[in-house]
KEKERO-491222 format. One line per 4 residues: number of its first residue (from 1); their letters; for each residue x, y, z of N, C-alpha, C. Coordinates in nm, 2 decimals, always signed. Layout:
N
NUM) a) X Y Z X Y Z X Y Z | ...
//
This chain:
152
1) xxxx) -0.88 +1.42 -2.30 -0.79 +1.42 -2.19 -0.67 +1.49 -2.24 | -0.62 +1.47 -2.37 -0.50 +1.53 -2.42 -0.51 +1.68 -2.42 | -0.63 +1.73 -2.44 -0.65 +1.89 -2.43 -0.62 +1.93 -2.30 | -0.62 +1.86 -2.19 -0.58 +1.91 -2.05 -0.42 +1.92 -2.05
5) xxxx) -0.35 +1.86 -2.14 -0.22 +1.86 -2.12 -0.14 +1.96 -2.23 | -0.20 +1.98 -2.33 -0.16 +2.05 -2.44 -0.23 +2.18 -2.48 | -0.17 +2.30 -2.51 -0.24 +2.41 -2.56 -0.28 +2.39 -2.70 | -0.41 +2.39 -2.74 -0.44 +2.37 -2.88 -0.46 +2.50 -2.95
9) xxxx) -0.43 +2.52 -3.06 -0.43 +2.64 -3.14 -0.58 +2.68 -3.17 | -0.64 +2.74 -3.09 -0.78 +2.79 -3.09 -0.78 +2.93 -3.05 | -0.81 +3.02 -3.13 -0.79 +3.02 -3.29 -0.63 +3.03 -3.31 | -0.59 +3.00 -3.44 -0.45 +3.01 -3.46 -0.41 +3.15 -3.47
13) xxxx) -0.29 +3.18 -3.45 -0.24 +3.32 -3.45 -0.22 +3.38 -3.59 | -0.28 +3.49 -3.62 -0.28 +3.55 -3.75 -0.16 +3.65 -3.76 | -0.13 +3.68 -3.89 -0.02 +3.78 -3.90 -0.06 +3.91 -3.84 | -0.18 +3.96 -3.83 -0.22 +4.08 -3.78 -0.22 +4.06 -3.62
17) xxxx) -0.24 +3.95 -3.57 -0.22 +3.94 -3.42 -0.08 +3.93 -3.39 | +0.02 +3.88 -3.46 +0.15 +3.89 -3.43 +0.20 +4.04 -3.43 | +0.16 +4.12 -3.50 +0.18 +4.26 -3.50 +0.14 +4.32 -3.37 | +0.00 +4.29 -3.33 -0.05 +4.33 -3.21 +0.03 +4.27 -3.09
21) xxxx) +0.06 +4.15 -3.10 +0.13 +4.08 -2.98 +0.27 +4.15 -2.97 | +0.34 +4.19 -3.06 +0.47 +4.26 -3.05 +0.45 +4.40 -2.98 | +0.35 +4.47 -3.00 +0.31 +4.60 -2.94 +0.28 +4.57 -2.79 | +0.20 +4.47 -2.77 +0.16 +4.43 -2.63 +0.27 +4.38 -2.55
25) xxxx) +0.38 +4.31 -2.62 +0.49 +4.26 -2.56 +0.58 +4.37 -2.50 | +0.57 +4.48 -2.57 +0.64 +4.61 -2.52 +0.60 +4.64 -2.38 | +0.46 +4.64 -2.36 +0.39 +4.67 -2.22 +0.42 +4.56 -2.12 | +0.42 +4.44 -2.16 +0.45 +4.33 -2.08 +0.60 +4.33 -2.03
29) xxxx) +0.68 +4.37 -2.12 +0.82 +4.38 -2.09 +0.84 +4.48 -1.98 | +0.77 +4.59 -1.99 +0.78 +4.71 -1.89 +0.75 +4.66 -1.76 | +0.64 +4.58 -1.74 +0.59 +4.54 -1.61 +0.64 +4.40 -1.57 | +0.63 +4.29 -1.65 +0.67 +4.17 -1.62 +0.82 +4.13 -1.61
33) xxxx) +0.89 +4.19 -1.69 +1.04 +4.15 -1.69 +1.10 +4.21 -1.57 | +1.09 +4.33 -1.53 +1.16 +4.39 -1.39 +1.10 +4.31 -1.27 | +0.96 +4.30 -1.28 +0.91 +4.24 -1.15 +0.92 +4.09 -1.14 | +0.91 +4.01 -1.24 +0.90 +3.87 -1.24 +1.02 +3.79 -1.32
37) xxxx) +1.10 +3.88 -1.38 +1.21 +3.82 -1.48 +1.13 +3.72 -1.58 | +1.03 +3.78 -1.64 +0.95 +3.71 -1.74 +1.03 +3.68 -1.85 | +1.00 +3.55 -1.91 +1.09 +3.50 -2.02 +1.01 +3.49 -2.16 | +0.89 +3.56 -2.15 +0.79 +3.58 -2.28 +0.76 +3.45 -2.35
41) xxxx) +0.72 +3.35 -2.25 +0.68 +3.21 -2.31 +0.54 +3.23 -2.38 | +0.47 +3.33 -2.36 +0.33 +3.33 -2.42 +0.23 +3.26 -2.35 | +0.27 +3.18 -2.25 +0.18 +3.11 -2.17 +0.21 +3.12 -2.01 | +0.18 +3.24 -1.97 +0.21 +3.29 -1.85 +0.15 +3.21 -1.73
45) xxxx) +0.23 +3.16 -1.64 +0.20 +3.08 -1.52 +0.21 +3.15 -1.39 | +0.25 +3.28 -1.41 +0.29 +3.35 -1.28 +0.21 +3.34 -1.15 | +0.07 +3.35 -1.19 -0.04 +3.34 -1.08 -0.03 +3.20 -1.02 | +0.01 +3.10 -1.08 +0.01 +2.96 -1.03 +0.15 +2.92 -0.97
49) xxxx) +0.25 +3.00 -0.99 +0.38 +2.97 -0.94 +0.43 +3.08 -0.85 | +0.34 +3.14 -0.77 +0.37 +3.24 -0.67 +0.44 +3.36 -0.72 | +0.42 +3.41 -0.86 +0.47 +3.52 -0.92 +0.62 +3.51 -0.93 | +0.67 +3.39 -0.96 +0.81 +3.36 -1.00 +0.80 +3.29 -1.14
53) xxxx) +0.87 +3.34 -1.23 +0.86 +3.28 -1.37 +0.93 +3.15 -1.36 | +0.85 +3.04 -1.38 +0.90 +2.90 -1.39 +1.01 +2.88 -1.51 | +0.99 +2.98 -1.60 +1.08 +2.96 -1.73 +1.22 +3.01 -1.71 | +1.25 +3.05 -1.58 +1.39 +3.08 -1.55 +1.46 +2.96 -1.52
57) xxxx) +1.40 +2.85 -1.49 +1.46 +2.72 -1.48 +1.54 +2.68 -1.59 | +1.67 +2.65 -1.59 +1.75 +2.62 -1.70 +1.69 +2.51 -1.79 | +1.60 +2.42 -1.74 +1.55 +2.32 -1.82 +1.41 +2.36 -1.86 | +1.36 +2.47 -1.82 +1.24 +2.54 -1.86 +1.11 +2.44 -1.81
61) xxxx) +1.13 +2.38 -1.69 +1.03 +2.29 -1.64 +0.90 +2.37 -1.59 | +0.80 +2.33 -1.62 +0.65 +2.40 -1.60 +0.58 +2.32 -1.49 | +0.62 +2.20 -1.44 +0.55 +2.14 -1.33 +0.63 +2.09 -1.22 | +0.72 +2.16 -1.18 +0.80 +2.13 -1.06 +0.94 +2.09 -1.10
65) xxxx) +1.03 +2.08 -0.99 +1.16 +2.05 -0.99 +1.21 +1.93 -1.06 | +1.32 +1.93 -1.12 +1.38 +1.81 -1.18 +1.43 +1.73 -1.06 | +1.49 +1.60 -1.08 +1.55 +1.52 -0.99 +1.67 +1.56 -0.93 | +1.73 +1.67 -1.00 +1.88 +1.71 -0.96 +1.87 +1.82 -0.86
69) xxxx) +1.77 +1.87 -0.81 +1.77 +1.96 -0.71 +1.84 +1.91 -0.58 | +1.94 +1.99 -0.53 +2.01 +1.96 -0.41 +1.92 +1.96 -0.28 | +1.97 +1.90 -0.18 +1.91 +1.90 -0.06 +1.89 +2.04 +0.00 | +1.99 +2.12 -0.03 +1.98 +2.27 +0.03 +1.91 +2.35 -0.08
73) xxxx) +1.84 +2.29 -0.19 +1.75 +2.36 -0.27 +1.83 +2.41 -0.39 | +1.96 +2.38 -0.41 +2.04 +2.43 -0.52 +1.99 +2.37 -0.65 | +2.02 +2.44 -0.76 +2.00 +2.40 -0.89 +2.10 +2.31 -0.95 | +2.05 +2.21 -1.02 +2.15 +2.10 -1.06 +2.24 +2.15 -1.16
77) xxxx) +2.19 +2.25 -1.26 +2.26 +2.31 -1.36 +2.35 +2.42 -1.31 | +2.30 +2.51 -1.23 +2.38 +2.62 -1.18 +2.39 +2.60 -1.02 | +2.48 +2.54 -0.97 +2.48 +2.50 -0.83 +2.48 +2.63 -0.74 | +2.53 +2.75 -0.79 +2.53 +2.86 -0.71 +2.40 +2.92 -0.69
81) xxxx) +2.29 +2.88 -0.76 +2.16 +2.94 -0.75 +2.06 +2.84 -0.68 | +1.96 +2.90 -0.63 +1.85 +2.82 -0.57 +1.76 +2.76 -0.70 | +1.72 +2.65 -0.68 +1.63 +2.59 -0.78 +1.50 +2.69 -0.79 | +1.45 +2.71 -0.91 +1.34 +2.80 -0.93 +1.21 +2.74 -0.85
85) xxxx) +1.20 +2.61 -0.87 +1.08 +2.55 -0.80 +1.09 +2.55 -0.65 | +1.21 +2.55 -0.60 +1.24 +2.56 -0.46 +1.19 +2.68 -0.41 | +1.22 +2.79 -0.48 +1.18 +2.94 -0.44 +1.03 +2.94 -0.47 | +0.97 +2.89 -0.57 +0.84 +2.89 -0.60 +0.76 +2.81 -0.48
89) xxxx) +0.80 +2.71 -0.42 +0.72 +2.63 -0.32 +0.72 +2.72 -0.19 | +0.85 +2.78 -0.15 +0.85 +2.86 -0.03 +0.78 +2.99 -0.04 | +0.77 +3.05 -0.16 +0.68 +3.17 -0.18 +0.54 +3.13 -0.18 | +0.50 +3.01 -0.23 +0.37 +2.97 -0.24 +0.32 +2.95 -0.09
93) xxxx) +0.40 +2.90 -0.01 +0.37 +2.86 +0.12 +0.34 +3.00 +0.20 | +0.42 +3.10 +0.18 +0.40 +3.23 +0.24 +0.28 +3.30 +0.19 | +0.25 +3.27 +0.07 +0.12 +3.34 +0.02 +0.00 +3.25 +0.02 | +0.01 +3.14 +0.09 -0.11 +3.06 +0.10 -0.16 +3.02 -0.05
97) xxxx) -0.08 +2.97 -0.12 -0.12 +2.94 -0.27 -0.05 +2.79 -0.30 | -0.03 +2.71 -0.20 +0.02 +2.57 -0.23 -0.06 +2.50 -0.31 | -0.19 +2.49 -0.28 -0.28 +2.43 -0.37 -0.26 +2.44 -0.52 | -0.22 +2.55 -0.57 -0.20 +2.58 -0.70 -0.09 +2.50 -0.77
101) xxxx) +0.00 +2.46 -0.68 +0.13 +2.37 -0.72 +0.08 +2.22 -0.75 | -0.04 +2.19 -0.71 -0.08 +2.05 -0.74 -0.15 +2.04 -0.87 | -0.18 +2.16 -0.94 -0.23 +2.16 -1.07 -0.13 +2.13 -1.17 | -0.16 +2.04 -1.27 -0.06 +1.99 -1.36 -0.07 +2.10 -1.49
105) xxxx) +0.04 +2.17 -1.52 +0.03 +2.28 -1.62 +0.05 +2.21 -1.76 | +0.00 +2.28 -1.85 +0.00 +2.22 -1.99 +0.14 +2.22 -2.04 | +0.18 +2.15 -2.13 +0.30 +2.13 -2.20 +0.32 +2.27 -2.27 | +0.44 +2.31 -2.28 +0.47 +2.44 -2.35 +0.44 +2.44 -2.49
109) xxxx) +0.37 +2.52 -2.54 +0.34 +2.54 -2.69 +0.44 +2.64 -2.75 | +0.54 +2.59 -2.82 +0.65 +2.67 -2.87 +0.60 +2.76 -2.97 | +0.48 +2.74 -3.03 +0.42 +2.84 -3.12 +0.38 +2.97 -3.05 | +0.36 +2.97 -2.93 +0.33 +3.09 -2.85 +0.45 +3.15 -2.80
113) xxxx) +0.56 +3.11 -2.81 +0.68 +3.16 -2.76 +0.72 +3.31 -2.83 | +0.75 +3.41 -2.74 +0.75 +3.54 -2.79 +0.63 +3.61 -2.82 | +0.52 +3.56 -2.79 +0.39 +3.63 -2.81 +0.34 +3.69 -2.67 | +0.24 +3.77 -2.68 +0.19 +3.83 -2.56 +0.10 +3.74 -2.49
117) xxxx) +0.13 +3.71 -2.36 +0.04 +3.62 -2.29 -0.09 +3.69 -2.26 | -0.09 +3.83 -2.25 -0.22 +3.90 -2.23 -0.31 +3.87 -2.34 | -0.25 +3.89 -2.47 -0.32 +3.86 -2.60 -0.38 +3.72 -2.59 | -0.29 +3.62 -2.56 -0.33 +3.49 -2.57 -0.44 +3.45 -2.47
121) xxxx) -0.44 +3.52 -2.35 -0.55 +3.51 -2.26 -0.68 +3.57 -2.32 | -0.66 +3.68 -2.37 -0.79 +3.75 -2.43 -0.84 +3.66 -2.54 | -0.77 +3.60 -2.62 -0.81 +3.52 -2.74 -0.85 +3.37 -2.69 | -0.83 +3.35 -2.57 -0.86 +3.23 -2.49 -0.77 +3.11 -2.55
125) xxxx) -0.65 +3.15 -2.58 -0.55 +3.02 -2.62 -0.51 +2.97 -2.49 | -0.49 +3.05 -2.39 -0.45 +3.00 -2.26 -0.55 +3.04 -2.14 | -0.53 +2.98 -2.03 -0.62 +3.02 -1.91 -0.57 +3.15 -1.85 | -0.66 +3.21 -1.80 -0.63 +3.34 -1.74 -0.57 +3.32 -1.60
129) xxxx) -0.52 +3.43 -1.54 -0.46 +3.43 -1.40 -0.55 +3.38 -1.31 | -0.50 +3.33 -1.19 -0.58 +3.29 -1.09 -0.55 +3.40 -0.98 | -0.64 +3.48 -0.94 -0.61 +3.60 -0.86 -0.64 +3.55 -0.71 | -0.73 +3.49 -0.67 -0.77 +3.45 -0.53 -0.76 +3.31 -0.50
133) xxxx) -0.70 +3.28 -0.39 -0.70 +3.13 -0.35 -0.76 +3.13 -0.21 | -0.88 +3.07 -0.21 -0.95 +3.06 -0.08 -0.93 +2.92 -0.01 | -0.92 +2.91 +0.11 -0.92 +2.78 +0.19 -0.81 +2.70 +0.14 | -0.68 +2.76 +0.12 -0.58 +2.68 +0.05 -0.53 +2.56 +0.14
137) xxxx) -0.53 +2.57 +0.27 -0.49 +2.46 +0.35 -0.57 +2.35 +0.34 | -0.70 +2.38 +0.33 -0.82 +2.26 +0.33 -0.80 +2.20 +0.19 | -0.77 +2.28 +0.10 -0.78 +2.22 -0.04 -0.65 +2.13 -0.05 | -0.53 +2.16 +0.00 -0.43 +2.08 +0.01 -0.46 +1.96 +0.10
141) xxxx) -0.52 +1.96 +0.21 -0.56 +1.85 +0.28 -0.65 +1.75 +0.21 | -0.75 +1.80 +0.12 -0.84 +1.73 +0.04 -0.77 +1.66 -0.05 | -0.67 +1.73 -0.13 -0.59 +1.65 -0.23 -0.51 +1.54 -0.17 | -0.46 +1.56 -0.07 -0.38 +1.45 +0.00 -0.45 +1.34 +0.03
145) xxxx) -0.57 +1.37 +0.09 -0.66 +1.25 +0.13 -0.72 +1.18 +0.00 | -0.74 +1.26 -0.11 -0.78 +1.19 -0.23 -0.66 +1.10 -0.29 | -0.54 +1.14 -0.28 -0.43 +1.06 -0.32 -0.42 +0.94 -0.24 | -0.43 +0.95 -0.12 -0.43 +0.82 -0.02 -0.53 +0.73 -0.06
149) xxxx) -0.66 +0.79 -0.07 -0.76 +0.69 -0.10 -0.75 +0.63 -0.24 | -0.69 +0.69 -0.34 -0.67 +0.62 -0.47 -0.56 +0.52 -0.46 | -0.47 +0.53 -0.36 -0.36 +0.43 -0.34 -0.42 +0.29 -0.29 | -0.53 +0.32 -0.19 -0.59 +0.21 -0.13 -0.67 +0.13 -0.23
//
């Protein structure tokens, strides 16, 4: 079960891969930084977070908002901004990807920070992107029913 919560180093990053990663990061920077404000965490969740980088949260939360989000969706740290997770929720709703927000994302592996997420997907260190979500509304209903049944 712990492997569901943590990225394990399979295989570990070699010195040669670090060089390739720097080269690939250049291309990721060209695409992901302007489009998604990517923070180069090395464990990209963009496809699960409605293509908004959750690492833009000042607390770098990967599994939803903190308890300090205002009723109007404002960020606890920067009150003039909307909470990143508030924005993720509403965009997920528009894109019919709400069911992906129910998935618990792994704890951030700081050893992957500043490495290429594309390389990490290729080397199977992290899961690949989720391109299509079918029957999103039904999946959400099923998850809610499962939660209610567990409580009973």
